C-alpha positions in Angstrom: 25.6 -44.7 -11.4 27.3 -41.4 -12.7 24.3 -39.3 -11.8 24.2 -40.3 -8.3 27.9 -39.9 -7.7 27.5 -36.4 -9.1 24.2 -35.8 -6.9 26.1 -36.8 -3.9 29.7 -34.5 -4.7 27.2 -31.6 -4.9 25.6 -32.6 -1.9 29.1 -32.9 -0.1 30.1 -29.1 -1.7 26.9 -28.0 -0.2 27.4 -29.3 3.8 29.5 -28.7 6.6 29.1 -31.2 9.7 30.1 -31.2 13.0 33.3 -32.8 11.9 34.6 -31.2 9.0 34.2 -27.4 8.1 32.4 -25.8 4.8 36.2 -25.2 3.4 37.0 -28.9 3.9 33.5 -30.1 2.5 35.0 -28.1 -1.0 38.2 -29.5 -0.8 37.0 -33.1 -0.4 34.0 -32.2 -2.9 36.3 -31.2 -5.6 38.7 -34.3 -4.7 35.4 -36.5 -5.4 34.9 -34.4 -8.6 38.5 -35.0 -10.3 37.9 -38.9 -9.6 34.0 -39.1 -10.9 34.4 -36.6 -13.5 31.7 -34.2 -12.2 32.1 -30.5 -13.3 34.3 -28.3 -10.7 31.7 -25.3 -11.8 28.8 -27.5 -10.3 30.5 -27.8 -7.6 32.0 -24.5 -6.9 28.5 -23.0 -7.3 26.4 -25.8 -5.3 29.0 -24.7 -2.3 28.7 -21.0 -2.8 24.7 -21.2 -2.7 24.7 -23.2 0.4 26.5 -20.6 1.8 24.8 -18.1 0.5 22.0 -19.9 1.9 22.7 -20.4 5.2 23.9 -16.8 5.6 27.9 -17.9 5.8 29.1 -14.4 5.4 32.6 -15.4 7.1 32.9 -18.4 5.1 32.2 -17.0 2.0 35.0 -14.5 2.4 37.2 -17.4 3.3 36.1 -19.3 0.1 36.1 -16.1 -2.6 39.4 -16.8 -3.7 39.2 -20.1 -4.6 35.2 -19.9 -5.7 36.7 -17.0 -8.1 39.3 -19.3 -9.3 37.0 -22.3 -10.3 34.3 -19.7 -11.7 36.6 -18.5 -13.9 36.8 -21.7 -15.8 33.2 -21.3 -17.0 32.2 -17.6 -15.8 28.8 -17.5 -17.9 27.4 -20.8 -16.8 28.6 -20.2 -13.0 27.0 -16.2 -13.8 23.5 -17.8 -14.9 23.4 -20.6 -12.2 24.0 -17.8 -9.4 21.2 -15.5 -10.5 18.8 -18.6 -11.3 19.3 -20.2 -7.9 21.2 -18.4 -5.4 19.4 -15.1 -5.8 16.0 -16.3 -4.9 17.9 -18.6 -2.0 19.3 -15.5 0.1 17.5 -14.7 3.1 15.4 -12.3 3.5 16.7 -9.7 6.0 19.6 -11.8 5.6 22.5 -8.6 6.2 24.3 -6.4 3.7 27.1 -8.1 4.0 25.6 -11.5 2.5 24.3 -9.8 -0.8 27.6 -7.9 -1.2 29.2 -11.5 -1.4 26.4 -12.7 -3.7 27.2 -9.4 -5.8 30.9 -9.6 -5.4 30.6 -13.5 -6.8 28.8 -12.1 -9.9 31.2 -9.5 -10.1 33.7 -11.9 -10.7 32.1 -14.0 -12.9 31.7 -10.7 -15.2 35.6 -9.6 -14.8 36.7 -13.6 -16.0 34.0 -13.4 -18.8 35.4 -9.6 -20.0 39.2 -10.8 -19.7 38.3 -14.0 -22.0 37.1 -11.5 -24.5 33.5 -12.0 -24.4 32.0 -8.6 -24.5 34.7 -6.6 -22.9 32.6 -3.2 -22.7 29.5 -5.0 -21.6 30.9 -7.0 -18.9 33.2 -4.1 -17.3 29.8 -2.1 -17.3 28.3 -5.0 -15.5 31.2 -5.5 -13.1 31.1 -1.8 -11.9 27.5 -1.9 -11.6 27.5 -5.2 -9.2 30.5 -3.7 -7.3 28.3 -0.4 -6.8 25.5 -2.8 -5.6 27.3 -4.4 -3.2 28.2 -1.2 -1.3 24.9 -0.3 -1.6 23.7 -3.4 -0.2 26.1 -2.9 3.1 25.0 0.7 3.2 21.2 -0.4 3.0 21.9 -3.3 5.9 23.4 -0.8 8.3 20.6 1.5 7.9 17.9 -1.2 8.5 19.2 -4.3 9.2 15.4 -6.0 8.6 15.0 -4.4 5.1 14.8 -7.5 2.3 17.3 -6.1 -0.2 15.3 -8.1 -3.0 13.1 -5.5 -2.7 15.4 -2.6 -3.7 18.4 -4.7 -5.5 18.1 -6.5 -8.9 19.4 -10.0 -9.0 22.2 -8.6 -11.7 22.6 -5.3 -9.2 20.0 -3.3 -11.4 16.7 -2.0 -10.9 14.4 -4.7 -8.6 11.9 -6.6 -10.3 9.3 -5.1 -8.5 10.1 -1.7 -9.6 9.4 1.3 -7.2 6.1 0.0 -5.5 8.3 -3.2 -4.6 11.1 -1.1 -3.1 8.6 1.4 -1.3 7.0 -1.8 0.4 10.1 -3.4 1.2 11.4 0.2 2.9 8.1 0.4 4.7 8.1 -2.8 6.2 11.7 -2.2 7.3 10.6 1.1 8.7 7.4 -0.4 10.5 10.3 -2.6 12.4 12.1 0.4 13.4 9.1 2.4 14.4 9.3 0.8 18.0 12.2 0.8 20.0 13.4 0.7 23.6 13.2 4.1 25.5 17.0 4.8 26.2 16.2 8.1 28.4 15.6 10.4 25.6 16.2 14.3 26.6 17.5 13.6 30.0 14.8 11.4 30.9 15.3 7.9 33.6 15.8 4.7 30.9 12.8 2.5 30.6 13.1 -0.9 28.8 9.3 -0.9 27.3 9.6 0.2 23.8 7.7 3.2 22.4 6.3 4.3 19.1 8.6 6.9 17.1 9.3 8.8 14.0 12.5 5.9 12.7 14.1 9.5 11.8 17.8 8.0 12.3 16.6 4.9 9.8 15.0 6.8 7.5 18.0 9.6 7.1 20.2 6.5 6.8 18.1 4.3 4.1 17.5 8.3 1.8 21.7 8.7 1.8 21.9 4.8 0.9 19.1 4.8 -1.6 21.0 7.5 -3.3 23.9 4.8 -4.0 22.1 2.5 -5.8 23.7 1.8 -9.2 20.2 1.5 -10.9 17.0 2.7 -8.3 14.0 2.6 -9.7 12.2 6.1 -11.1 10.9 8.2 -8.1 12.8 6.0 -5.3 14.1 9.4 -3.7 14.9 10.5 0.0 11.4 12.3 -0.1 9.8 9.1 -0.9 11.6 7.5 2.0 10.4 9.6 4.3 6.9 9.2 3.0 7.3 5.4 3.2 8.3 5.9 7.1 5.4 8.1 7.7 3.2 5.4 6.3 5.1 2.9 8.2 4.3 4.6 11.4 0.6 5.6 10.9 0.3 1.9 9.6 2.0 0.2 12.6 -1.4 -1.7 13.3 0.3 -4.2 10.7 3.0 -4.4 12.7 3.2 -6.4 15.8 4.6 -4.4 18.7 7.6 -5.8 20.6 7.2 -7.8 23.8 6.4 -5.4 26.3 5.0 -3.0 24.0 1.5 -2.2 23.7 0.1 -1.0 20.3 -0.2 2.6 19.9 -3.0 4.5 19.6 -4.1 6.8 16.5 -3.3 10.1 18.0 0.3 8.6 18.9 0.8 7.3 15.5 -0.1 10.6 13.9 2.3 12.6 16.8 5.2 10.4 15.3 3.9 10.6 11.5 3.7 14.4 11.6 7.5 14.6 12.2 7.8 13.9 8.6 5.5 16.1 6.9 8.3 18.9 6.5 10.8 16.3 4.7 7.9 15.4 2.1 7.7 16.6 -1.7 3.8 18.2 -2.2 2.8 15.5 -4.1 4.1 12.6 -1.3 2.4 14.9 1.1 -0.8 15.3 -0.3 -0.9 11.3 -1.2 -0.2 10.5 2.3 -2.4 13.0 4.3 -5.0 12.6 2.1 -4.7 8.5 2.9 -4.2 9.1 6.2 -7.3 11.7 7.0 -9.8 10.3 4.3 -9.6 6.8 4.0 -8.9 6.9 0.2 -6.5 5.7 -2.4 -3.3 4.0 -0.4 -0.3 6.8 -1.3 1.7 3.2 -2.8 -1.6 2.2 -5.0 -0.9 2.6 -8.4 -2.8 0.2 -9.8 -3.5 1.2 -13.5 -0.9 3.7 -13.6 2.4 4.0 -14.2 5.3 4.1 -11.7 5.7 8.2 -12.8 2.1 8.5 -11.2 3.3 6.8 -7.6 2.5 9.4 -4.7 0.7 11.7 -7.4 -2.3 11.4 -9.6 -3.0 7.5 -10.6 -6.0 5.2 -10.8 -7.5 4.0 -8.0 -8.2 0.4 -6.9 -9.7 -2.2 -4.7 -6.0 -3.2 -3.0 -2.3 -3.7 -4.0 -0.4 -6.6 -3.5 3.4 -5.2 -3.2 5.8 -7.9 -4.8 9.1 -7.3 -2.7 11.1 -10.7 -3.7 10.7 -13.8 -5.4 7.8 -15.8 -4.0 7.1 -12.8 -1.4 4.1 -10.6 -1.2 4.0 -7.3 1.4 0.4 -5.8 2.1 0.6 -2.1 3.0 -2.3 -2.0 4.6 -2.2 0.1 7.9 -4.6 -1.9 9.8 -7.4 -2.6 7.0 -7.2 -2.8 3.4 -6.5 -0.6 0.5 -9.0 1.2 -0.8 -10.0 4.0 -3.1 -13.6 5.2 -2.3 -14.7 4.0 1.1 -16.7 6.1 3.0 -14.3 8.5 5.6 -15.6 6.9 8.7 -15.3 3.0 7.4 -11.9 3.6 4.7 -9.0 1.0 5.1 -6.0 2.1 7.0 -5.2 4.4 9.4 -8.6 6.6 8.9 -10.7 3.4 9.9 -9.0 3.7 13.4 -8.9 7.5 13.7 -11.6 9.4 15.4 -12.9 12.4 13.2 -11.6 15.2 15.3 -7.9 13.6 14.5 -8.3 13.4 10.9 -9.5 17.1 10.8 -6.1 17.7 12.3 -4.4 15.5 10.5 -6.1 17.5 6.9 -5.4 20.8 9.2 -1.5 19.9 9.6 -1.1 18.8 5.9 -2.9 22.1 4.6 -0.4 24.6 6.6 2.5 22.5 5.3 1.2 22.5 2.0 1.1 26.7 2.4 4.3 26.7 3.5 5.6 24.4 0.3 3.7 27.1 -1.9 5.1 30.1 -0.4 8.5 28.7 -0.9 7.6 28.0 -4.6 7.8 24.3 -4.7 5.3 23.8 -6.5 2.2 22.9 -4.3 -0.2 25.5 -5.8 -2.5 23.3 -7.9 -2.6 20.9 -4.7 -3.5 23.1 -2.3 -6.9 24.4 -3.5 -8.0 20.4 -3.3 -6.9 19.9 0.0 -8.5 23.0 1.4 -11.6 22.0 0.2 -11.3 18.3 1.5 -10.4 20.0 5.0 -13.4 21.7 4.9 -15.7 19.4 4.0 -14.4 17.2 6.6 -15.1 20.0 9.2 -18.5 20.1 7.7 -18.9 16.7 8.7 -17.6 17.2 12.5 -19.7 20.1 12.7 -22.9 18.9 11.7 -22.1 15.3 13.8 -21.4 17.6 17.0 -24.4 20.1 16.3 -26.8 17.4 16.1 -26.4 14.6 18.5 -29.3 13.0 17.2 -28.5 12.4 13.6 -29.5 9.3 12.4 -26.3 7.2 11.3 -27.9 6.9 7.8 -27.7 10.6 7.7 -24.3 10.8 8.9 -23.5 8.1 6.5 -24.7 9.7 3.6 -23.1 13.1 4.3 -19.7 11.3 4.9 -20.5 9.1 1.2 -20.6 12.8 -0.5 -17.6 14.4 1.2 -15.6 11.0 0.2 -17.0 10.5 -3.3 -16.0 14.7 -3.9 -12.9 13.8 -2.1 -12.1 10.5 -4.3 -12.6 12.7 -7.5 -10.3 15.4 -7.0 -7.8 12.5 -6.1 -8.4 10.8 -9.9 -9.8 7.9 -8.5 -12.6 7.9 -11.0 -10.8 9.2 -14.2 -7.4 7.6 -13.8 -5.4 11.3 -13.4 -5.4 13.6 -10.7 -8.5 15.7 -10.4 -8.8 19.2 -9.8 -11.3 21.5 -7.4 -13.9 21.7 -9.8 -14.0 17.7 -10.8 -14.6 17.1 -7.2 -17.1 20.4 -7.1 -19.2 18.4 -9.6 -19.4 15.4 -6.6 -20.6 17.5 -3.9 -23.7 19.2 -3.3 -25.1 19.5 -0.1 -28.2 20.1 -1.5 -28.6 16.5 -2.9 -27.3 15.5 0.4 -30.7 17.3 2.0 -33.3 15.4 -0.2 -31.9 12.1 0.8 -32.1 12.9 4.1 -35.7 14.4 4.0 -36.3 11.0 1.6 -34.8 9.0 4.7 -37.6 10.2 6.9 -34.7 12.4 8.8 -36.4 15.6 10.9 -36.7 18.8 9.1 -34.5 20.2 11.9 -31.8 18.3 10.8 -32.1 19.4 7.6 -32.3 23.0 8.9 -29.2 22.2 11.2 -27.2 20.9 7.9 -28.2 24.3 6.5 -26.6 25.9 9.3 -23.3 23.9 9.4 -22.8 24.9 5.8 -23.3 28.1 6.7 -20.6 28.2 9.5 -18.4 26.1 8.0 -16.9 28.1 4.8 -14.7 26.2 1.9 -16.5 23.3 1.3 -17.9 24.4 -2.4 -21.2 22.5 -1.7 -23.2 25.2 -2.2 -26.4 26.2 0.2 -29.1 24.2 1.3 -32.6 24.9 0.3 -35.3 23.8 2.7 -38.2 24.6 1.0 -36.9 23.1 -2.4 -35.5 19.6 -0.3 -39.1 19.1 0.8 -40.6 19.6 -2.7 -38.3 17.4 -4.3 -38.6 14.6 -1.6 -42.5 15.0 -1.9 -42.2 14.8 -6.0 -39.6 12.2 -5.4 -42.3 10.3 -3.2 -45.2 10.8 -5.4 -43.4 9.3 -8.2 -42.6 6.3 -6.7 -46.0 5.8 -5.1 -47.3 6.1 -8.9 -44.9 3.7 -9.8 -46.2 1.4 -7.2 -49.9 2.0 -8.2 -49.2 1.4 -12.0 -47.4 -1.9 -10.8 -50.0 -3.1 -8.3 -52.9 -2.5 -11.2 -50.7 -4.5 -13.8 -50.4 -7.2 -11.6 -54.0 -7.2 -10.3 -54.8 -7.2 -14.6 -52.6 -9.9 -14.7 -54.3 -12.5 -12.0 -57.8 -11.7 -13.5 -57.0 -12.3 -17.1 -55.3 -15.8 -15.6 -58.8 -16.6 -13.9 -60.6 -15.9 -16.9 -58.5 -18.0 -19.1 -58.6 -20.4 -16.5 -62.6 -20.4 -15.9 -64.1 -23.5 -14.8 -61.5 -24.7 -12.5 -63.8 -23.6 -9.2 -66.2 -26.4 -10.3 -69.0 -23.6 -10.4 -67.6 -22.5 -14.2 -68.1 -19.1 -13.2 -64.0 -18.6 -13.2 -64.3 -16.7 -10.2 -62.1 -17.3 -6.8 -63.9 -17.4 -3.7 -64.6 -14.4 -1.9 -67.1 -12.8 -4.2 -66.9 -9.5 -5.7 -65.0 -10.6 -9.1 -61.8 -11.8 -7.1 -61.5 -8.2 -5.6 -59.6 -8.0 -2.6 -61.3 -6.8 0.8 -59.6 -3.7 1.7 -58.5 -3.8 5.5 -57.4 -1.2 7.7 
């Protein structure tokens, strides 16, 4: 009976019906707890958890003094219960005030523990951190109402469980929601109700400012990282459903919006975002096998990344495909999978120009500039060859694209786990190898000559020249080698068949061991 009564009292503390308020429920639950010897701290915790889970910010504010008084009887137990049970129950996107109320309750527990002489210094520091977390939660919620604060704050007011990657995931999701907005007649135009895609500059600026007030931000969560998340959010809006009445933005519209972020990015952010958008390589937030310090810079590539943005939550940052390290540039995941080739060339061109501005300003872009310029030249070479030879076969074009993608992936460190160099990429890019493969595929020699002409027209690709005679000779030599191997294999198979027939002689009925057809079993040549 005691267990049943306890559960009933806790259930009463957790509910509010049409005939009584949440405050009344707490009063009645505490009265019954006294009658049936139920721990009042448990009752207070159950009440607080119910209000946090339901988003009852107003009720929580009214109940705060009474809850603080009750928690003071056993603050350590109350704090542990809040972190273990109330934190996961907080509604995603429930608003900054709701999370601030949670941190306020936890702060009161640490104040009470300090006053009781339980590690005064440590509890004072925890209380200060939780107070700062409450303020940051309000600022973050105001900047982006849909932001899941589990991703940027920890249950104790410290760093989030998902680290930098989880924080960027939560911020990107919130900025994706802000990427569409009703046209309010900006620039003097007549107001329209249809939503349109835009770069969420106001939300990104507010978030960047609020992130700066976090008491324990993950290393690397800076204003520039928020701007990079905004660019990724706009480029990847295919993964976010547009609001009613709005059509899905085209790749051209998405890039026009994302380009506004380029001046806000550091060189490493810029290279990561532009490379992903143009070449479909490693996602800017994909650091599989790398440390957090490598995020948006050098890091190992991977087949995909699941971003944990809170307890029991997951977020995929694919912009309309999936994360990928080495997809060919025509089929990579995300924005590059949808964007036409001329647009991807334009993306790299804009990236190179912005990186040159950063280099002139002494912002440390000198090391990245040669690699990005080489990537631009290689992608331009693909576009030039495709436009100059409309009859180029799909396999031949894919071979050229794959060679470009492999070189760019090597420069991005996708093969070595650390940032590559232009020289690393050069070792993976040889137009002569592409030409020889084209010949072996049966591509007309005029197309191989066209590749040589394109290589001469487009400078800076670092793929070398194309020697047509050498390509033909290499292809012929390879064909002869394959033919020789096939002949040896066929001869060996024939000998094995003959030996098998001899060892099983007599099975044909005449004891000759020669199969029907005569001639020692030798097949009759056909035309």
